C-alpha positions in Angstrom: -35.9 -9.5 -20.7 -33.9 -11.5 -18.2 -34.8 -15.1 -17.4 -35.7 -14.0 -13.9 -38.0 -11.3 -15.1 -39.6 -13.7 -17.6 -40.3 -16.2 -14.8 -41.7 -13.4 -12.7 -44.2 -12.4 -15.5 -45.3 -15.9 -16.5 -45.4 -17.8 -13.2 -47.7 -17.2 -10.3 -46.1 -17.6 -6.9 -47.3 -20.4 -4.6 -48.2 -17.9 -2.0 -50.3 -15.8 -4.4 -52.0 -18.9 -5.7 -53.0 -20.0 -2.3 -54.2 -16.5 -1.3 -56.4 -16.4 -4.4 -57.8 -19.8 -3.7 -58.8 -18.8 -0.1 -60.3 -15.6 -1.4 -62.8 -17.4 -3.6 -66.3 -17.7 -2.3 -68.4 -20.7 -2.9 -70.6 -18.9 -5.4 -67.5 -17.7 -7.3 -66.2 -21.2 -7.4 -69.6 -22.5 -8.6 -70.0 -19.9 -11.3 -66.4 -20.4 -12.6 -66.8 -24.2 -12.5 -70.2 -24.0 -14.3 -68.7 -21.9 -17.1 -65.8 -24.4 -17.5 -68.3 -27.2 -17.7 -70.4 -25.3 -20.2 -67.3 -24.6 -22.4 -66.6 -28.3 -22.4 -70.2 -29.0 -23.4 -69.8 -26.7 -26.4 -66.5 -28.5 -27.1 -68.5 -31.8 -27.3 -71.2 -30.2 -29.4 -68.6 -29.1 -31.9 -67.2 -32.6 -32.1 -70.4 -34.6 -32.2 -72.5 -32.5 -34.6 -70.5 -33.7 -37.5 -71.2 -37.5 -37.5 -75.1 -37.3 -37.8 -74.7 -34.7 -40.6 -72.0 -36.8 -42.4 -74.4 -38.5 -44.9 -75.6 -35.1 -46.1 -72.0 -33.7 -46.2 -70.8 -36.7 -48.2 -73.7 -36.2 -50.6 -72.9 -32.5 -51.1 -69.2 -33.0 -51.7 -69.2 -36.5 -53.1 -66.9 -37.9 -50.4 -66.3 -41.6 -50.2 -67.0 -43.6 -47.0 -63.2 -43.6 -46.2 -63.0 -39.8 -46.7 -66.1 -39.3 -44.6 -64.8 -41.6 -41.9 -61.5 -39.7 -41.8 -63.3 -36.3 -41.5 -65.5 -37.6 -38.8 -62.5 -38.4 -36.5 -59.5 -36.4 -37.9 -60.2 -33.5 -35.5 -58.6 -35.7 -32.9 -55.3 -35.4 -34.8 -55.4 -31.7 -33.9 -56.2 -32.6 -30.3 -53.2 -34.9 -30.3 -50.9 -32.3 -31.7 -52.0 -29.9 -29.0 -51.6 -32.4 -26.1 -47.9 -32.4 -25.3 -47.3 -28.7 -26.2 -50.3 -27.7 -24.1 -49.0 -29.8 -21.2 -45.6 -28.0 -21.4 -47.3 -24.6 -21.5 -49.7 -25.4 -18.6 -46.7 -26.2 -16.3 -45.2 -22.8 -17.1 -48.0 -20.3 -18.0 -51.4 -19.3 -16.7 -54.0 -22.0 -17.3 -56.8 -19.5 -17.7 -55.0 -17.9 -20.7 -54.5 -21.3 -22.3 -58.1 -22.1 -21.7 -59.5 -18.9 -23.2 -57.3 -19.0 -26.3 -58.2 -22.7 -26.9 -61.9 -21.9 -26.9 -61.5 -19.2 -29.5 -59.4 -21.5 -31.7 -61.9 -24.4 -31.8 -64.9 -22.1 -32.2 -63.4 -20.4 -35.2 -62.4 -23.8 -36.7 -66.0 -25.0 -36.2 -67.4 -21.9 -37.9 -65.0 -22.3 -40.8 -66.1 -25.9 -41.6 -69.1 -25.0 -43.7 -66.9 -22.7 -45.8 -64.8 -25.6 -47.1 -64.7 -26.1 -50.8 -63.5 -29.7 -50.7 -61.8 -32.4 -48.7 -58.4 -30.7 -48.2 -59.6 -27.5 -46.6 -62.3 -29.2 -44.6 -59.6 -31.4 -43.2 -57.6 -28.3 -42.2 -60.6 -26.7 -40.5 -61.4 -29.9 -38.6 -57.8 -30.3 -37.4 -57.7 -26.7 -36.3 -60.9 -27.1 -34.4 -59.4 -30.2 -32.8 -56.2 -28.4 -31.9 -58.2 -25.9 -29.9 -60.3 -28.7 -28.3 -57.1 -30.5 -27.2 -55.6 -27.4 -25.7 -58.9 -26.8 -23.8 -59.0 -30.4 -22.6 -55.5 -30.3 -21.2 -56.1 -26.8 -19.6 -59.4 -27.8 -18.0 -58.2 -31.1 -16.5 -54.9 -29.6 -15.3 -56.7 -26.7 -13.6 -59.6 -28.7 -12.1 -57.4 -31.6 -11.2 -55.3 -29.3 -9.1 -58.2 -27.4 -7.5 -60.1 -30.5 -6.6 -57.1 -32.8 -5.9 -58.9 -34.7 -3.2 -62.0 -35.3 -5.3 -60.4 -35.3 -8.7 -62.4 -38.2 -10.1 -65.7 -36.8 -9.0 -64.8 -33.3 -10.5 -63.8 -34.9 -13.8 -67.1 -36.8 -13.7 -69.0 -33.6 -13.4 -67.1 -32.2 -16.4 -67.8 -35.5 -18.2 -71.5 -34.9 -17.6 -71.2 -31.5 -19.3 -69.5 -33.2 -22.2 -72.2 -35.9 -22.4 -74.9 -33.3 -22.4 -73.2 -31.8 -25.5 -73.0 -35.3 -27.1 -76.7 -35.8 -26.2 -78.1 -32.5 -27.7 -75.7 -31.9 -30.6 -77.2 -34.5 -32.9 -80.8 -33.5 -32.1 -80.1 -29.8 -32.5 -77.9 -30.3 -35.6 -80.5 -32.5 -37.5 -83.3 -30.2 -36.5 -81.5 -27.1 -37.7 -80.6 -28.8 -40.9 -84.3 -29.7 -41.5 -85.4 -26.1 -40.7 -82.9 -24.3 -42.9 -82.4 -26.9 -45.6 -78.6 -27.0 -45.0 -76.2 -28.6 -42.7 -74.2 -25.3 -42.3 -76.3 -23.6 -39.6 -75.4 -25.9 -36.6 -71.7 -25.1 -37.1 -72.2 -21.4 -37.1 -74.5 -21.6 -34.0 -72.1 -23.8 -31.9 -69.1 -21.8 -32.9 -70.7 -18.5 -31.9 -71.7 -20.1 -28.5 -68.1 -21.0 -27.9 -67.0 -17.4 -28.5 -69.7 -16.1 -26.2 -68.6 -18.4 -23.4 -65.0 -17.4 -23.8 -65.9 -13.7 -23.5 -68.0 -14.4 -20.3 -65.3 -16.6 -18.8 -62.7 -13.8 -19.2 -64.5 -12.0 -16.4 -66.2 -14.7 -14.3 -63.6 -17.5 -14.2 -61.2 -16.4 -11.5 -57.5 -17.2 -11.4 -57.9 -18.8 -7.9 -59.9 -21.6 -9.6 -57.5 -22.2 -12.5 -54.1 -21.4 -11.1 -54.1 -23.4 -7.9 -50.8 -25.1 -7.0 -51.6 -28.8 -6.6 -48.9 -29.2 -3.9 -51.0 -27.0 -1.7 -54.0 -29.4 -1.7 -52.3 -32.8 -2.2 -53.1 -35.5 0.3 -49.6 -36.7 1.1 -46.5 -35.0 2.2 -43.9 -36.9 0.2 -43.7 -38.6 -3.1 -40.4 -40.3 -2.9 -42.1 -43.6 -3.4 -43.2 -42.5 -6.9 -41.1 -42.5 -10.1 -39.4 -39.2 -10.6 -40.2 -39.0 -14.3 -43.7 -38.2 -15.6 -43.2 -40.9 -18.3 -43.0 -44.0 -16.1 -44.4 -47.5 -16.1 -47.8 -46.5 -15.0 -48.2 -43.5 -17.4 -46.9 -45.6 -20.3 -49.3 -48.4 -19.6 -52.2 -45.9 -19.2 -51.1 -44.2 -22.4 -51.3 -47.5 -24.3 -54.7 -48.1 -22.8 -55.7 -44.6 -23.9 -54.6 -45.2 -27.4 -56.6 -48.4 -27.7 -59.7 -46.8 -26.1 -59.5 -43.8 -28.4 -59.3 -45.9 -31.5 -62.2 -48.1 -30.4 -64.5 -45.5 -29.1 -63.9 -42.8 -31.7 -64.1 -45.3 -34.5 -67.5 -46.2 -33.2 -68.6 -42.6 -32.6 -67.5 -41.4 -36.0 -69.5 -43.9 -38.1 -72.3 -45.0 -35.8 -74.9 -42.8 -37.4 -73.7 -43.8 -40.9 -74.0 -47.5 -39.8 -77.6 -46.9 -38.6 -78.6 -45.1 -41.8 -76.9 -47.3 -44.4 -76.9 -50.7 -42.7 -80.1 -50.7 -40.6 -81.9 -48.2 -42.8 -82.8 -45.8 -40.0 -84.1 -42.3 -40.8 -81.7 -39.5 -40.0 -83.9 -38.4 -37.0 -83.8 -42.0 -35.7 -80.0 -42.1 -36.0 -79.7 -38.8 -34.3 -81.9 -40.1 -31.4 -79.7 -43.1 -31.0 -76.6 -41.0 -31.1 -78.0 -38.7 -28.5 -78.4 -41.7 -26.1 -74.7 -42.0 -26.1 -74.5 -38.7 -24.4 -77.3 -39.7 -22.1 -75.2 -42.7 -21.0 -72.1 -40.5 -20.6 -73.9 -38.6 -17.9 -73.1 -41.5 -15.6 -69.6 -39.9 -15.5 -70.4 -38.4 -12.1 -70.9 -41.9 -10.8 -67.9 -43.3 -12.7 -65.7 -40.5 -11.3 -67.0 -41.0 -7.8 -66.2 -44.7 -8.0 -62.7 -43.8 -9.2 -62.1 -41.8 -6.1 -63.0 -44.7 -3.9 -62.0 -47.9 -5.6 -59.1 -49.3 -7.7 -59.1 -47.3 -10.9 -57.3 -50.0 -12.8 -60.0 -52.4 -12.1 -62.7 -49.9 -13.0 -61.1 -49.2 -16.3 -60.9 -53.0 -17.1 -64.6 -53.3 -16.4 -65.3 -50.3 -18.7 -63.3 -51.9 -21.5 -65.1 -55.2 -21.1 -68.4 -53.4 -21.1 -67.6 -51.6 -24.4 -66.5 -54.9 -25.9 -69.7 -56.7 -24.9 -72.1 -53.9 -26.0 -70.5 -53.7 -29.4 -71.4 -57.3 -30.0 -75.1 -56.4 -29.4 -74.9 -53.3 -31.6 -73.3 -54.9 -34.7 -74.9 -58.4 -34.6 -78.5 -58.1 -33.5 -80.0 -55.8 -36.2 -81.9 -54.1 -33.4 -84.9 -51.9 -33.7 -84.7 -48.2 -32.6 -85.7 -48.9 -28.9 -83.0 -51.6 -28.2 -80.5 -49.7 -30.2 -81.0 -46.6 -28.0 -80.4 -48.9 -25.0 -77.2 -50.2 -26.4 -76.1 -46.7 -27.2 -76.8 -45.6 -23.7 -74.7 -48.5 -22.3 -71.9 -47.7 -24.7 -71.9 -44.1 -23.5 -72.0 -45.2 -19.9 -69.0 -47.5 -20.2 -67.0 -45.4 -22.8 -67.7 -41.9 -21.7 -68.9 -42.4 -18.1 -66.3 -44.8 -16.8 -63.3 -45.0 -19.2 -62.8 -41.3 -20.0 -62.8 -39.6 -16.6 -60.9 -42.5 -14.9 -58.3 -42.7 -17.6 -57.7 -39.0 -17.3 -57.6 -38.8 -13.5 -55.5 -42.0 -13.3 -52.9 -40.5 -15.6 -52.6 -37.5 -13.2 -52.4 -39.7 -10.2 -49.6 -41.7 -11.8 -47.3 -38.6 -11.6 -46.0 -36.4 -8.9 -48.3 -33.4 -8.3 -46.1 -30.8 -10.0 -46.2 -32.9 -13.2 -50.0 -33.0 -13.8 -49.8 -30.6 -16.7 -47.6 -33.0 -18.6 -49.8 -35.9 -17.5 -52.8 -34.1 -18.9 -51.0 -33.5 -22.1 -49.9 -37.1 -22.4 -53.5 -38.2 -21.9 -54.8 -35.9 -24.6 -52.1 -37.0 -27.1 -52.5 -40.7 -26.3 -56.3 -40.8 -26.4 -56.9 -38.5 -29.3 -53.8 -39.0 -31.6 -54.4 -42.5 -33.1 -58.1 -41.8 -32.8 -57.7 -39.3 -35.7 -57.5 -42.3 -38.0 -60.0 -44.5 -36.3 -62.8 -43.5 -38.6 -60.6 -44.2 -41.7 -59.6 -47.6 -40.2 -63.2 -48.5 -39.5 -64.4 -47.5 -43.0 -61.6 -49.6 -44.5 -62.7 -52.6 -42.4 -66.3 -52.0 -43.5 -65.3 -52.1 -47.2 -63.3 -55.3 -46.6 -65.5 -57.2 -44.2 -68.9 -55.5 -43.9 -70.3 -53.6 -40.9 -70.7 -56.5 -38.5 -67.2 -57.8 -38.8 -65.6 -54.4 -38.8 -67.5 -53.5 -35.6 -66.4 -56.7 -33.9 -62.8 -56.2 -34.9 -62.4 -52.6 -33.9 -64.9 -52.2 -31.0 -65.0 -55.7 -29.6 -61.5 -57.2 -29.9 -59.4 -54.0 -29.6 -60.6 -53.1 -26.1 -59.5 -56.5 -24.9 -55.9 -55.5 -25.7 -56.5 -52.5 -23.5 -57.3 -54.8 -20.6 -53.9 -56.5 -21.1 -52.1 -53.1 -21.0 -53.9 -52.1 -17.8 -52.5 -55.3 -16.1 -49.2 -53.5 -15.9 -50.5 -50.5 -13.9 -49.6 -50.4 -10.2 -52.0 -48.2 -8.3 -49.8 -48.4 -5.2 -47.5 -45.9 -6.9 -50.3 -43.4 -7.5 -50.0 -40.0 -5.7 -53.3 -40.7 -3.8 -52.2 -44.1 -2.6 -52.6 -44.8 1.1 -49.1 -44.9 2.7 
């Protein structure tokens, strides 16, 4: 096949994209967008069902705290490995294809997790699941970032709500199913099957006009000569450093938070699952956080989010709080970490590049945010062994975000592609 023919079969012309976009009715857009949000909710459920079940998984396999901490977060290594390749593919192939394939990959990885015979193969299944989740994240945010270019932050916030609902219900459903069936296996089979079902439905109901929009057609300004030509510029590098720090702090917390509540504060598994679910409840503020990101300086909003995470972690790890206050702290951690930091870091990364480069920006975000986060649980567990829960929490979840604030000081929002000229 000639290069010209290959380009013709893998790329959608700008005219066809715009025609497909105009042909979409509002109900078709709504149904497609809802399915995308639901798929990301299942993505979150697959990720967050593991931590509340970790004490039982450790008991069955005899894993150490360090091994458990690594398993709780190492799926993000797969996400990081998927980030940059997915960004490359998204700028060259149909986003819908990447999206559907990614859902199948992470669903199969989730269903394989209970089949593990030990630490090594469970690690592989977790990383495979993360690889699919990383591909999906890059595909979703590239597609929706292009279609809703004028309201990118708000759209990402709505997607964040879907993610947060998954974080909210996964611990509750997971622990309940484990209690009903006497095994931690059943939630993984259920959530994996749900992902495959959504992929099958999306094949027919998510239209290409929603996923394949050319961002140049809906961008707000006519020229981007004022922006750096490279997608890897001062702003994206600073945002990537911030993403690395945020991922290590937030995922280190998420991965071992239920274990902290059970082993240090002596909560029952159902109480720990309740507190964990309030993280997702707080993350539902992502609509508000994304809406603010469309209207105010995103660098400043991200700084506020990091300072909020830092302050709340002090309360979590030093107060020995009862269930009620701990749920409040978890809600606030979810609001700052998932509601403000996640959608605004993602959309800011896309705004820091020229419109035609948002696929690579999306991939860079996924790699930066999730790559080092793969080892955040292992790092946290090592700090716990050396210093105890309180000191470990203060080091990783209080001090580390302050370094992210410093990185954000180098961001120049006047060079964003939505900047007023």
